Backbone and ligand atoms as CSV (ligand in chain L), in Angstrom:
chain,resi,resn,atom,element,x,y,z
A,1,MET,N,N,87.177,60.767,107.761
A,1,MET,CA,C,85.934,61.278,108.373
A,1,MET,C,C,84.769,61.105,107.388
A,2,SER,N,N,83.621,60.601,107.845
A,2,SER,CA,C,82.487,60.443,106.923
A,2,SER,C,C,81.888,61.814,106.638
A,3,ASN,N,N,81.129,61.836,105.543
A,3,ASN,CA,C,80.530,63.105,105.134
A,3,ASN,C,C,79.616,63.673,106.198
A,4,GLU,N,N,78.885,62.733,106.921
A,4,GLU,CA,C,77.918,63.194,107.930
A,4,GLU,C,C,78.637,63.918,109.070
A,5,LEU,N,N,79.873,63.442,109.362
A,5,LEU,CA,C,80.601,64.025,110.500
A,5,LEU,C,C,81.300,65.333,110.148
A,6,LYS,N,N,81.414,65.589,108.863
A,6,LYS,CA,C,82.093,66.820,108.467
A,6,LYS,C,C,81.248,68.018,108.861
A,7,SER,N,N,81.902,69.053,109.359
A,7,SER,CA,C,81.146,70.245,109.742
A,7,SER,C,C,80.661,70.957,108.488
A,8,ALA,N,N,79.662,71.802,108.680
A,8,ALA,CA,C,79.125,72.555,107.537
A,8,ALA,C,C,80.246,73.348,106.881
A,9,GLU,N,N,81.174,73.866,107.696
A,9,GLU,CA,C,82.295,74.666,107.189
A,9,GLU,C,C,83.161,73.818,106.246
A,10,ASP,N,N,83.426,72.533,106.687
A,10,ASP,CA,C,84.276,71.647,105.884
A,10,ASP,C,C,83.625,71.287,104.558
A,11,ARG,N,N,82.298,71.209,104.548
A,11,ARG,CA,C,81.598,70.787,103.331
A,11,ARG,C,C,81.463,71.918,102.312
A,12,LYS,N,N,81.759,73.135,102.775
A,12,LYS,CA,C,81.652,74.266,101.854
A,12,LYS,C,C,82.645,74.119,100.713
A,13,LYS,N,N,82.203,74.385,99.509
A,13,LYS,CA,C,83.115,74.330,98.358
A,13,LYS,C,C,83.839,75.671,98.263
A,14,THR,N,N,85.132,75.617,98.654
A,14,THR,CA,C,85.938,76.841,98.600
A,14,THR,C,C,86.821,76.809,97.361
A,15,ALA,N,N,86.768,77.863,96.594
A,15,ALA,CA,C,87.638,77.964,95.415
A,15,ALA,C,C,88.602,79.124,95.608
A,16,VAL,N,N,89.753,79.009,94.965
A,16,VAL,CA,C,90.761,80.068,95.043
A,16,VAL,C,C,90.994,80.618,93.635
A,17,TYR,N,N,90.915,81.926,93.514
A,17,TYR,CA,C,91.192,82.584,92.226
A,17,TYR,C,C,92.512,83.346,92.403
A,18,PRO,N,N,93.628,82.727,91.962
A,18,PRO,CA,C,94.936,83.376,92.174
A,18,PRO,C,C,95.330,84.266,91.002
A,19,GLY,N,N,96.169,85.233,91.285
A,19,GLY,CA,C,96.671,86.066,90.196
A,19,GLY,C,C,97.527,87.200,90.693
A,20,SER,N,N,98.061,87.965,89.737
A,20,SER,CA,C,98.870,89.140,90.096
A,20,SER,C,C,97.969,90.350,90.330
A,21,PHE,N,N,96.900,90.460,89.554
A,21,PHE,CA,C,95.932,91.560,89.690
A,21,PHE,C,C,96.658,92.916,89.756
A,22,ASP,N,N,97.441,93.189,88.717
A,22,ASP,CA,C,98.309,94.382,88.717
A,22,ASP,C,C,97.943,95.344,87.597
A,23,PRO,N,N,96.838,96.049,87.634
A,23,PRO,CA,C,95.780,96.019,88.646
A,23,PRO,C,C,94.623,95.130,88.172
A,24,ALA,N,N,93.638,94.922,89.074
A,24,ALA,CA,C,92.442,94.165,88.701
A,24,ALA,C,C,91.692,94.943,87.625
A,25,THR,N,N,91.235,94.218,86.600
A,25,THR,CA,C,90.458,94.845,85.517
A,25,THR,C,C,89.002,94.381,85.633
A,26,TYR,N,N,88.144,94.953,84.773
A,26,TYR,CA,C,86.757,94.484,84.745
A,26,TYR,C,C,86.681,93.008,84.322
A,27,GLY,N,N,87.694,92.536,83.616
A,27,GLY,CA,C,87.731,91.111,83.239
A,27,GLY,C,C,87.885,90.241,84.488
A,28,HIS,N,N,88.823,90.624,85.375
A,28,HIS,CA,C,89.004,89.883,86.641
A,28,HIS,C,C,87.719,89.941,87.476
A,29,LEU,N,N,87.126,91.142,87.527
A,29,LEU,CA,C,85.931,91.313,88.373
A,29,LEU,C,C,84.764,90.479,87.848
A,30,ASP,N,N,84.712,90.322,86.543
A,30,ASP,CA,C,83.672,89.491,85.929
A,30,ASP,C,C,83.856,88.028,86.364
A,31,ILE,N,N,85.114,87.562,86.363
A,31,ILE,CA,C,85.391,86.171,86.771
A,31,ILE,C,C,85.046,85.994,88.260
A,32,ILE,N,N,85.332,87.011,89.072
A,32,ILE,CA,C,85.023,86.928,90.507
A,32,ILE,C,C,83.505,86.789,90.708
A,33,THR,N,N,82.734,87.614,90.006
A,33,THR,CA,C,81.272,87.574,90.145
A,33,THR,C,C,80.732,86.208,89.729
A,34,ARG,N,N,81.224,85.681,88.612
A,34,ARG,CA,C,80.756,84.376,88.144
A,34,ARG,C,C,81.127,83.279,89.140
A,35,SER,N,N,82.375,83.322,89.656
A,35,SER,CA,C,82.828,82.270,90.586
A,35,SER,C,C,82.048,82.335,91.893
A,36,ALA,N,N,81.764,83.543,92.353
A,36,ALA,CA,C,81.061,83.703,93.639
A,36,ALA,C,C,79.651,83.107,93.571
A,37,LYS,N,N,79.111,83.013,92.348
A,37,LYS,CA,C,77.775,82.404,92.196
A,37,LYS,C,C,77.865,80.877,92.192
A,38,ILE,N,N,79.010,80.354,91.784
A,38,ILE,CA,C,79.147,78.890,91.647
A,38,ILE,C,C,79.603,78.243,92.955
A,39,PHE,N,N,80.553,78.892,93.653
A,39,PHE,CA,C,81.154,78.278,94.846
A,39,PHE,C,C,80.603,78.914,96.119
A,40,ASP,N,N,80.666,78.125,97.229
A,40,ASP,CA,C,80.172,78.666,98.512
A,40,ASP,C,C,81.041,79.830,98.945
A,41,LYS,N,N,82.355,79.620,98.759
A,41,LYS,CA,C,83.280,80.668,99.167
A,41,LYS,C,C,84.370,80.819,98.105
A,42,LEU,N,N,84.766,82.057,97.857
A,42,LEU,CA,C,85.847,82.303,96.896
A,42,LEU,C,C,86.920,83.125,97.593
A,43,ILE,N,N,88.157,82.621,97.500
A,43,ILE,CA,C,89.288,83.406,98.001
A,43,ILE,C,C,90.023,83.970,96.780
A,44,VAL,N,N,90.104,85.276,96.696
A,44,VAL,CA,C,90.908,85.888,95.640
A,44,VAL,C,C,92.309,86.022,96.236
A,45,ALA,N,N,93.249,85.268,95.670
A,45,ALA,CA,C,94.595,85.186,96.246
A,45,ALA,C,C,95.563,86.006,95.401
A,46,VAL,N,N,96.017,87.108,95.974
A,46,VAL,CA,C,96.885,88.027,95.244
A,46,VAL,C,C,98.336,87.681,95.573
A,47,ILE,N,N,99.102,87.350,94.550
A,47,ILE,CA,C,100.492,86.942,94.807
A,47,ILE,C,C,101.340,88.157,95.190
A,48,SER,N,N,102.095,88.019,96.297
A,48,SER,CA,C,102.894,89.153,96.792
A,48,SER,C,C,104.013,89.511,95.841
A,49,ASN,N,N,104.782,88.477,95.447
A,49,ASN,CA,C,105.961,88.726,94.605
A,49,ASN,C,C,105.882,87.961,93.309
A,50,PRO,N,N,105.116,88.489,92.341
A,50,PRO,CA,C,105.041,87.764,91.059
A,50,PRO,C,C,106.380,87.794,90.339
A,51,ASN,N,N,106.572,86.887,89.376
A,51,ASN,CA,C,107.823,86.845,88.605
A,51,ASN,C,C,108.064,88.176,87.906
A,52,LYS,N,N,106.960,88.693,87.311
A,52,LYS,CA,C,107.083,89.994,86.645
A,52,LYS,C,C,106.993,91.079,87.711
A,53,LYS,N,N,107.834,92.121,87.602
A,53,LYS,CA,C,107.842,93.172,88.621
A,53,LYS,C,C,106.533,93.957,88.535
A,54,PRO,N,N,105.749,93.963,89.624
A,54,PRO,CA,C,104.458,94.638,89.525
A,54,PRO,C,C,104.580,96.157,89.598
A,55,LEU,N,N,103.607,96.859,89.000
A,55,LEU,CA,C,103.561,98.320,89.103
A,55,LEU,C,C,103.041,98.696,90.489
A,56,PHE,N,N,102.040,97.952,90.947
A,56,PHE,CA,C,101.418,98.250,92.244
A,56,PHE,C,C,101.968,97.320,93.324
A,57,SER,N,N,102.113,97.888,94.533
A,57,SER,CA,C,102.572,97.076,95.667
A,57,SER,C,C,101.466,96.083,96.014
A,58,ILE,N,N,101.808,95.110,96.841
A,58,ILE,CA,C,100.806,94.111,97.227
A,58,ILE,C,C,99.630,94.784,97.948
A,59,SER,N,N,99.912,95.768,98.831
A,59,SER,CA,C,98.803,96.397,99.559
A,59,SER,C,C,97.921,97.216,98.606
A,60,GLU,N,N,98.522,97.815,97.577
A,60,GLU,CA,C,97.711,98.562,96.605
A,60,GLU,C,C,96.823,97.616,95.788
A,61,ARG,N,N,97.403,96.481,95.378
A,61,ARG,CA,C,96.619,95.539,94.562
A,61,ARG,C,C,95.458,94.947,95.365
A,62,VAL,N,N,95.735,94.679,96.661
A,62,VAL,CA,C,94.670,94.144,97.535
A,62,VAL,C,C,93.608,95.218,97.765
A,63,LYS,N,N,94.051,96.469,97.965
A,63,LYS,CA,C,93.104,97.563,98.234
A,63,LYS,C,C,92.127,97.750,97.065
A,64,ILE,N,N,92.653,97.711,95.846
A,64,ILE,CA,C,91.784,97.885,94.668
A,64,ILE,C,C,90.667,96.829,94.692
A,65,LEU,N,N,91.059,95.590,94.997
A,65,LEU,CA,C,90.062,94.510,95.011
A,65,LEU,C,C,89.095,94.665,96.182
A,66,LYS,N,N,89.642,94.979,97.367
A,66,LYS,CA,C,88.776,95.090,98.555
A,66,LYS,C,C,87.764,96.212,98.390
A,67,ASP,N,N,88.200,97.314,97.760
A,67,ASP,CA,C,87.294,98.456,97.587
A,67,ASP,C,C,86.253,98.201,96.506
A,68,THR,N,N,86.499,97.225,95.656
A,68,THR,CA,C,85.629,97.043,94.493
A,68,THR,C,C,84.690,95.842,94.615
A,69,VAL,N,N,85.222,94.751,95.183
A,69,VAL,CA,C,84.421,93.514,95.212
A,69,VAL,C,C,83.374,93.595,96.316
A,70,LYS,N,N,82.125,93.373,95.967
A,70,LYS,CA,C,81.035,93.544,96.937
A,70,LYS,C,C,80.418,92.202,97.373
A,71,GLU,N,N,80.733,91.110,96.684
A,71,GLU,CA,C,80.105,89.822,97.013
A,71,GLU,C,C,80.493,89.399,98.429
A,72,LYS,N,N,79.493,88.942,99.192
A,72,LYS,CA,C,79.702,88.621,100.616
A,72,LYS,C,C,80.565,87.366,100.817
A,73,ASN,N,N,80.519,86.440,99.857
A,73,ASN,CA,C,81.257,85.180,100.044
A,73,ASN,C,C,82.666,85.226,99.433
A,74,VAL,N,N,83.146,86.438,99.182
A,74,VAL,CA,C,84.496,86.565,98.597
A,74,VAL,C,C,85.446,87.200,99.608
A,75,GLU,N,N,86.591,86.546,99.780
A,75,GLU,CA,C,87.621,87.086,100.671
A,75,GLU,C,C,88.846,87.418,99.811
A,76,ILE,N,N,89.466,88.557,100.093
A,76,ILE,CA,C,90.660,88.948,99.325
A,76,ILE,C,C,91.871,88.766,100.243
A,77,LEU,N,N,92.808,87.931,99.834
A,77,LEU,CA,C,94.003,87.685,100.652
A,77,LEU,C,C,95.247,87.770,99.784
A,78,SER,N,N,96.400,87.943,100.441
A,78,SER,CA,C,97.642,87.871,99.670
A,78,SER,C,C,98.325,86.550,100.009
A,79,PHE,N,N,99.201,86.098,99.107
A,79,PHE,CA,C,99.954,84.872,99.411
A,79,PHE,C,C,101.343,84.953,98.787
A,80,ASP,N,N,102.193,84.115,99.327
A,80,ASP,CA,C,103.575,84.039,98.884
A,80,ASP,C,C,103.923,82.567,98.717
A,81,GLY,N,N,104.881,82.232,97.904
A,81,GLY,CA,C,105.288,80.832,97.786
A,81,GLY,C,C,104.362,80.069,96.856
A,82,LEU,N,N,104.361,78.735,97.039
A,82,LEU,CA,C,103.587,77.883,96.133
A,82,LEU,C,C,102.085,78.030,96.363
A,83,LEU,N,N,101.365,78.117,95.264
A,83,LEU,CA,C,99.909,78.243,95.357
A,83,LEU,C,C,99.295,77.017,96.043
A,84,VAL,N,N,99.818,75.823,95.718
A,84,VAL,CA,C,99.223,74.607,96.305
A,84,VAL,C,C,99.382,74.593,97.832
A,85,ASN,N,N,100.462,75.168,98.335
A,85,ASN,CA,C,100.645,75.215,99.794
A,85,ASN,C,C,99.631,76.163,100.431
A,86,PHE,N,N,99.403,77.292,99.760
A,86,PHE,CA,C,98.390,78.243,100.237
A,86,PHE,C,C,97.016,77.553,100.239
A,87,MET,N,N,96.732,76.769,99.182
A,87,MET,CA,C,95.437,76.092,99.066
A,87,MET,C,C,95.249,75.070,100.188
A,88,LYS,N,N,96.331,74.333,100.496
A,88,LYS,CA,C,96.247,73.335,101.573
A,88,LYS,C,C,95.895,74.031,102.873
A,89,LYS,N,N,96.577,75.170,103.144
A,89,LYS,CA,C,96.333,75.927,104.392
A,89,LYS,C,C,94.887,76.376,104.476
A,90,LYS,N,N,94.313,76.715,103.332
A,90,LYS,CA,C,92.938,77.237,103.297
A,90,LYS,C,C,91.922,76.121,103.102
A,91,ASN,N,N,92.393,74.886,103.020
A,91,ASN,CA,C,91.508,73.740,102.841
A,91,ASN,C,C,90.675,73.876,101.550
A,92,ALA,N,N,91.316,74.353,100.506
A,92,ALA,CA,C,90.611,74.560,99.230
A,92,ALA,C,C,91.203,73.635,98.180
A,93,LYS,N,N,90.333,73.113,97.299
A,93,LYS,CA,C,90.832,72.164,96.290
A,93,LYS,C,C,90.506,72.603,94.859
A,94,ILE,N,N,89.936,73.778,94.725
A,94,ILE,CA,C,89.568,74.231,93.377
A,94,ILE,C,C,90.272,75.552,93.052
A,95,ILE,N,N,90.963,75.553,91.931
A,95,ILE,CA,C,91.587,76.786,91.443
A,95,ILE,C,C,90.712,77.307,90.309
A,96,VAL,N,N,90.413,78.599,90.342
A,96,VAL,CA,C,89.670,79.216,89.242
A,96,VAL,C,C,90.648,80.062,88.440
A,97,ARG,N,N,90.597,79.916,87.133
A,97,ARG,CA,C,91.372,80.796,86.270
A,97,ARG,C,C,90.478,81.273,85.124
A,98,GLY,N,N,90.719,82.469,84.673
A,98,GLY,CA,C,89.949,83.008,83.558
A,98,GLY,C,C,90.644,82.675,82.251
A,99,LEU,N,N,89.870,82.271,81.263
A,99,LEU,CA,C,90.419,82.014,79.917
A,99,LEU,C,C,89.785,83.011,78.971
A,100,ARG,N,N,90.633,83.867,78.394
A,100,ARG,CA,C,90.084,84.894,77.496
A,100,ARG,C,C,90.110,84.435,76.046
A,101,ALA,N,N,91.225,83.850,75.653
A,101,ALA,CA,C,91.384,83.490,74.239
A,101,ALA,C,C,92.300,82.284,74.151
A,102,VAL,N,N,92.431,81.750,72.947
A,102,VAL,CA,C,93.278,80.574,72.737
A,102,VAL,C,C,94.699,80.862,73.207
A,103,SER,N,N,95.132,82.125,73.073
A,103,SER,CA,C,96.505,82.489,73.443
A,103,SER,C,C,96.777,82.243,74.933
A,104,ASP,N,N,95.742,82.241,75.768
A,104,ASP,CA,C,95.930,81.977,77.206
A,104,ASP,C,C,96.149,80.486,77.472
A,105,PHE,N,N,95.701,79.656,76.510
A,105,PHE,CA,C,95.532,78.242,76.811
A,105,PHE,C,C,96.817,77.525,77.230
A,106,GLU,N,N,97.891,77.748,76.477
A,106,GLU,CA,C,99.106,76.970,76.713
A,106,GLU,C,C,99.653,77.177,78.133
A,107,TYR,N,N,99.741,78.450,78.519
A,107,TYR,CA,C,100.243,78.807,79.859
A,107,TYR,C,C,99.318,78.235,80.945
A,108,GLU,N,N,98.027,78.361,80.728
A,108,GLU,CA,C,97.062,77.890,81.727
A,108,GLU,C,C,97.079,76.366,81.848
A,109,PHE,N,N,97.202,75.685,80.708
A,109,PHE,CA,C,97.221,74.232,80.664
A,109,PHE,C,C,98.439,73.714,81.432
A,110,GLN,N,N,99.581,74.375,81.208
A,110,GLN,CA,C,100.830,74.006,81.860
A,110,GLN,C,C,100.711,74.199,83.377
A,111,MET,N,N,100.135,75.345,83.777
A,111,MET,CA,C,99.992,75.604,85.219
A,111,MET,C,C,99.037,74.608,85.873
A,112,ALA,N,N,97.927,74.319,85.190
A,112,ALA,CA,C,96.925,73.410,85.759
A,112,ALA,C,C,97.539,72.024,85.981
A,113,LEU,N,N,98.282,71.538,84.982
A,113,LEU,CA,C,98.861,70.196,85.102
A,113,LEU,C,C,99.987,70.169,86.136
A,114,THR,N,N,100.747,71.255,86.229
A,114,THR,CA,C,101.834,71.305,87.223
A,114,THR,C,C,101.237,71.323,88.629
A,115,ASN,N,N,100.203,72.122,88.815
A,115,ASN,CA,C,99.579,72.174,90.139
A,115,ASN,C,C,98.968,70.822,90.512
A,116,ARG,N,N,98.428,70.108,89.509
A,116,ARG,CA,C,97.851,68.779,89.779
A,116,ARG,C,C,98.950,67.789,90.172
A,117,LYS,N,N,100.121,67.937,89.522
A,117,LYS,CA,C,101.251,67.059,89.853
A,117,LYS,C,C,101.712,67.332,91.294
A,118,LEU,N,N,101.740,68.629,91.644
A,118,LEU,CA,C,102.201,69.007,92.990
A,118,LEU,C,C,101.191,68.589,94.055
A,119,HIS,N,N,99.906,68.609,93.680
A,119,HIS,CA,C,98.856,68.264,94.648
A,119,HIS,C,C,97.680,67.645,93.870
A,120,PRO,N,N,97.683,66.290,93.739
A,120,PRO,CA,C,96.734,65.619,92.841
A,120,PRO,C,C,95.262,65.871,93.166
A,121,GLU,N,N,94.955,66.290,94.379
A,121,GLU,CA,C,93.535,66.504,94.708
A,121,GLU,C,C,92.999,67.833,94.165
A,122,ILE,N,N,93.910,68.660,93.720
A,122,ILE,CA,C,93.475,69.992,93.257
A,122,ILE,C,C,93.000,69.957,91.802
A,123,GLU,N,N,91.860,70.580,91.547
A,123,GLU,CA,C,91.340,70.713,90.180
A,123,GLU,C,C,91.360,72.187,89.795
A,124,THR,N,N,91.685,72.437,88.540
A,124,THR,CA,C,91.600,73.818,88.037
A,124,THR,C,C,90.373,73.919,87.145
A,125,VAL,N,N,89.555,74.928,87.380
A,125,VAL,CA,C,88.415,75.138,86.483
A,125,VAL,C,C,88.614,76.481,85.774
A,126,PHE,N,N,88.208,76.506,84.525
A,126,PHE,CA,C,88.383,77.715,83.722
A,126,PHE,C,C,87.034,78.354,83.434
A,127,LEU,N,N,86.986,79.650,83.653
A,127,LEU,CA,C,85.761,80.388,83.340
A,127,LEU,C,C,86.087,81.425,82.277
A,128,THR,N,N,85.119,81.688,81.429
A,128,THR,CA,C,85.335,82.738,80.426
A,128,THR,C,C,84.574,83.979,80.854
A,129,PRO,N,N,85.222,85.125,80.751
A,129,PRO,CA,C,84.501,86.357,81.080
A,129,PRO,C,C,83.534,86.706,79.955
A,130,SER,N,N,82.695,87.681,80.198
A,130,SER,CA,C,81.816,88.199,79.146
A,130,SER,C,C,82.696,88.590,77.956
A,131,GLU,N,N,82.153,88.400,76.745
A,131,GLU,CA,C,82.995,88.644,75.560
A,131,GLU,C,C,83.512,90.078,75.513
A,132,LYS,N,N,82.796,91.011,76.206
A,132,LYS,CA,C,83.269,92.405,76.131
A,132,LYS,C,C,84.582,92.615,76.886
A,133,TRP,N,N,84.996,91.608,77.685
A,133,TRP,CA,C,86.266,91.756,78.416
A,133,TRP,C,C,87.347,90.816,77.877
A,134,THR,N,N,87.074,90.081,76.822
A,134,THR,CA,C,88.028,89.038,76.426
A,134,THR,C,C,89.373,89.578,75.940
A,135,TYR,N,N,89.397,90.837,75.532
A,135,TYR,CA,C,90.671,91.349,74.998
A,135,TYR,C,C,91.450,92.190,76.012
A,136,ILE,N,N,90.880,92.445,77.200
A,136,ILE,CA,C,91.577,93.320,78.175
A,136,ILE,C,C,92.668,92.543,78.899
A,137,SER,N,N,93.770,93.233,79.190
A,137,SER,CA,C,94.772,92.645,80.083
A,137,SER,C,C,95.340,93.777,80.935
A,138,SER,N,N,95.792,93.418,82.134
A,138,SER,CA,C,96.394,94.424,83.021
A,138,SER,C,C,97.581,95.085,82.328
A,139,THR,N,N,98.324,94.288,81.559
A,139,THR,CA,C,99.514,94.821,80.875
A,139,THR,C,C,99.134,95.940,79.905
A,140,LEU,N,N,98.086,95.697,79.098
A,140,LEU,CA,C,97.676,96.733,78.142
A,140,LEU,C,C,97.133,97.960,78.864
A,141,VAL,N,N,96.380,97.720,79.946
A,141,VAL,CA,C,95.814,98.829,80.720
A,141,VAL,C,C,96.947,99.716,81.249
A,142,LYS,N,N,98.014,99.093,81.769
A,142,LYS,CA,C,99.152,99.867,82.300
A,142,LYS,C,C,99.833,100.656,81.184
A,143,GLU,N,N,99.945,100.031,80.013
A,143,GLU,CA,C,100.592,100.721,78.897
A,143,GLU,C,C,99.765,101.941,78.481
A,144,ILE,N,N,98.452,101.743,78.355
A,144,ILE,CA,C,97.580,102.850,77.932
A,144,ILE,C,C,97.676,103.991,78.951
A,145,ALA,N,N,97.570,103.630,80.250
A,145,ALA,CA,C,97.591,104.657,81.305
A,145,ALA,C,C,98.927,105.393,81.313
A,146,SER,N,N,100.023,104.663,81.106
A,146,SER,CA,C,101.340,105.312,81.170
A,146,SER,C,C,101.532,106.281,80.006
A,147,LEU,N,N,100.760,106.070,78.924
A,147,LEU,CA,C,100.875,106.961,77.757
A,147,LEU,C,C,99.774,108.013,77.749
A,148,GLY,N,N,99.077,108.129,78.878
A,148,GLY,CA,C,98.075,109.188,79.028
A,148,GLY,C,C,96.702,108.847,78.460
A,149,GLY,N,N,96.479,107.572,78.091
A,149,GLY,CA,C,95.170,107.179,77.538
A,149,GLY,C,C,94.141,106.958,78.631
A,150,ASN,N,N,92.887,106.885,78.194
A,150,ASN,CA,C,91.772,106.724,79.129
A,150,ASN,C,C,91.512,105.228,79.378
A,151,VAL,N,N,91.558,104.827,80.639
A,151,VAL,CA,C,91.353,103.402,80.945
A,151,VAL,C,C,90.050,103.168,81.715
A,152,ARG,N,N,89.199,104.210,81.738
A,152,ARG,CA,C,87.949,104.136,82.528
A,152,ARG,C,C,87.091,102.930,82.159
A,153,CYS,N,N,87.115,102.548,80.893
A,153,CYS,CA,C,86.235,101.432,80.499
A,153,CYS,C,C,86.856,100.061,80.784
A,154,PHE,N,N,88.064,100.023,81.308
A,154,PHE,CA,C,88.723,98.735,81.547
A,154,PHE,C,C,88.899,98.379,83.019
A,155,VAL,N,N,89.009,99.413,83.871
A,155,VAL,CA,C,89.302,99.160,85.294
A,155,VAL,C,C,88.341,99.949,86.186
A,156,PRO,N,N,88.127,99.492,87.430
A,156,PRO,CA,C,87.252,100.235,88.333
A,156,PRO,C,C,87.852,101.609,88.674
A,157,PRO,N,N,86.990,102.569,89.108
A,157,PRO,CA,C,87.457,103.945,89.336
A,157,PRO,C,C,88.679,104.048,90.247
A,158,ILE,N,N,88.749,103.256,91.299
A,158,ILE,CA,C,89.905,103.362,92.222
A,158,ILE,C,C,91.215,103.007,91.487
A,159,ALA,N,N,91.158,102.020,90.608
A,159,ALA,CA,C,92.373,101.628,89.872
A,159,ALA,C,C,92.746,102.727,88.875
A,160,GLU,N,N,91.720,103.331,88.267
A,160,GLU,CA,C,91.983,104.420,87.313
A,160,GLU,C,C,92.707,105.564,88.029
A,161,GLN,N,N,92.180,105.921,89.238
A,161,GLN,CA,C,92.793,106.993,90.023
A,161,GLN,C,C,94.237,106.661,90.382
A,162,MET,N,N,94.439,105.409,90.828
A,162,MET,CA,C,95.787,105.005,91.266
A,162,MET,C,C,96.767,104.973,90.093
A,163,LEU,N,N,96.263,104.631,88.907
A,163,LEU,CA,C,97.135,104.649,87.718
A,163,LEU,C,C,97.541,106.085,87.392
A,164,LYS,N,N,96.567,107.018,87.557
A,164,LYS,CA,C,96.885,108.431,87.289
A,164,LYS,C,C,97.941,108.923,88.263
A,165,THR,N,N,97.783,108.549,89.552
A,165,THR,CA,C,98.742,108.975,90.578
A,165,THR,C,C,100.133,108.428,90.260
A,166,LYS,N,N,100.194,107.154,89.846
A,166,LYS,CA,C,101.504,106.560,89.498
A,166,LYS,C,C,102.152,107.353,88.365
A,167,LYS,N,N,101.332,107.730,87.372
A,167,LYS,CA,C,101.890,108.452,86.208
A,167,LYS,C,C,102.428,109.814,86.654
A,168,ARG,N,N,101.602,110.515,87.506
A,168,ARG,CA,C,102.057,111.838,87.999
A,168,ARG,C,C,103.363,111.700,88.754
A,169,ASN,N,N,103.417,110.688,89.660
A,169,ASN,CA,C,104.616,110.513,90.493
A,169,ASN,C,C,105.826,110.129,89.664
A,170,SER,N,N,105.586,109.337,88.601
A,170,SER,CA,C,106.750,108.925,87.814
A,170,SER,C,C,107.274,110.125,87.021
A,171,HIS,N,N,106.347,111.040,86.585
A,171,HIS,CA,C,106.790,112.264,85.912
A,171,HIS,C,C,107.647,113.109,86.843
A,172,ARG,N,N,107.095,113.256,88.114
A,172,ARG,CA,C,107.826,114.060,89.104
A,172,ARG,C,C,109.199,113.434,89.355
A,173,GLY,N,N,109.223,112.098,89.477
A,173,GLY,CA,C,110.480,111.376,89.728
A,173,GLY,C,C,111.476,111.633,88.609
A,174,HIS,N,N,110.969,111.553,87.343
A,174,HIS,CA,C,111.862,111.772,86.193
A,174,HIS,C,C,112.412,113.199,86.202
A,175,ARG,N,N,111.485,114.188,86.520
A,175,ARG,CA,C,111.903,115.596,86.498
A,175,ARG,C,C,112.995,115.822,87.545
A,176,GLU,N,N,112.723,115.300,88.776
A,176,GLU,CA,C,113.699,115.504,89.858
A,176,GLU,C,C,115.030,114.849,89.509
A,177,HIS,N,N,114.943,113.665,88.873
A,177,HIS,CA,C,116.154,112.928,88.511
A,177,HIS,C,C,116.967,113.741,87.496
A,178,SER,N,N,116.272,114.309,86.450
A,178,SER,CA,C,117.053,115.038,85.437
A,178,SER,C,C,117.552,116.367,85.991
A,179,GLU,N,N,116.769,116.998,86.933
A,179,GLU,CA,C,117.271,118.247,87.542
A,179,GLU,C,C,118.554,117.958,88.323
A,180,LYS,N,N,118.538,116.811,89.071
A,180,LYS,CA,C,119.706,116.439,89.868
A,180,LYS,C,C,120.902,116.173,88.944
A,181,LYS,N,N,120.626,115.454,87.849
A,181,LYS,CA,C,121.702,115.133,86.886
A,181,LYS,C,C,122.281,116.422,86.294
A,182,ASN,N,N,121.371,117.390,85.942
A,182,ASN,CA,C,121.827,118.669,85.365
A,182,ASN,C,C,122.729,119.393,86.352
A,183,LYS,N,N,122.296,119.391,87.653
A,183,LYS,CA,C,123.076,120.080,88.692
A,183,LYS,C,C,124.453,119.442,88.793
A,184,GLU,N,N,124.502,118.104,88.784
A,184,GLU,CA,C,125.771,117.397,88.889
A,184,GLU,C,C,126.673,117.789,87.722
A,185,PHE,N,N,126.056,117.923,86.535
A,185,PHE,CA,C,126.803,118.250,85.325
A,185,PHE,C,C,127.377,119.669,85.429
A,186,ILE,N,N,126.523,120.613,85.933
A,186,ILE,CA,C,126.935,122.006,86.013
A,186,ILE,C,C,128.085,122.176,87.024
A,187,THR,N,N,128.013,121.401,88.147
A,187,THR,CA,C,129.038,121.552,89.182
A,187,THR,C,C,130.317,120.774,88.877
A,188,LEU,N,N,130.334,120.054,87.774
A,188,LEU,CA,C,131.539,119.266,87.441
A,188,LEU,C,C,132.754,120.161,87.189
L,1,PNS,O1,O,97.782,86.750,87.062
L,1,PNS,P1,P,98.932,85.818,86.757
L,1,PNS,O2,O,100.236,86.587,86.808
L,1,PNS,O3,O,98.749,85.078,85.472
L,1,PNS,O4,O,98.964,84.735,87.938
L,1,PNS,C1,C,99.948,83.733,87.985
L,1,PNS,C2,C,99.907,82.964,89.320
L,1,PNS,C3,C,100.045,83.916,90.478
L,1,PNS,C4,C,98.585,82.239,89.429
L,1,PNS,C5,C,101.058,81.912,89.289
L,1,PNS,O5,O,102.250,82.541,88.932
L,1,PNS,C6,C,101.239,81.197,90.628
L,1,PNS,O6,O,100.413,80.395,90.999
L,1,PNS,N1,N,102.332,81.528,91.354
L,1,PNS,C7,C,102.625,80.962,92.648
L,1,PNS,C8,C,103.870,80.097,92.631
L,1,PNS,C9,C,103.517,78.694,92.174
L,1,PNS,O7,O,102.748,77.993,92.791
L,1,PNS,N2,N,104.092,78.298,91.013
L,1,PNS,C10,C,103.798,77.049,90.377
L,1,PNS,C11,C,102.524,77.230,89.573
L,1,PNS,S1,S,102.388,76.034,88.332
C-alpha cells in the first residue's frame, strides 16, 4: 500500500513500552511521559506472567498505571506470550525501554537483538529517565516497603498504599499461619 493510501491511523507512530511494572515507579512514569511526547501513541504493555513471580497481580499492576498515567495518547494493556506477537497484533514496530545505568545494558542489548531476530521490522529505542530516578528499581522499592521503610519518594501514592496493604496482609497471614501451627502442635 502506498503512503498516500494509508489511513491516518496506520501512519500513526505507535510505540510499545513493555515491562513487569511490579509496581510502576516514578522511573517508569518518567519514561512514559517522555515517550508520550515522542510517539503518536504509546501502549504500556504489562506482562501477565513474568518469569519472576510478581508481588502484585496483573490487575493490580494495571490499576496502578491506569490510576496514575494521565497522558491522553497512552493506553495501558496487559499481554501474555511473545512481545513481538503482541506488537504485530497492535501494528506497532517500536519498543521503548528505559536505560538507567550501564548495568542494564547487557540484558537490554540481548532482548533488543533477540526481538529483532524474531521480527526484523521491530526497532528498540532506549530512553533515559531523569537522573533523579536512575537508581530506583521496583525490586528495591518492594524490599524497602516489606521492611517498613518509606517509599513515598519512589512510587505514586496508590502504589505506596497497595504496598502497605500487602505488608499488613502478609503479617496477618504469618500470624494466622503460626497460630494454626501452634494449635496443631498443642493438639498433637
Ligand atoms: O520489566 P521487565 O521485567 O524488565 O520486562 C521484561 C519484558 C516483559 C519486557 C520481557 O521479559 C518480555 O518481553 N517478555 C515477553 C516474552 C518475550 O517476548 N520474550 C522474548 C524477549 S527477548
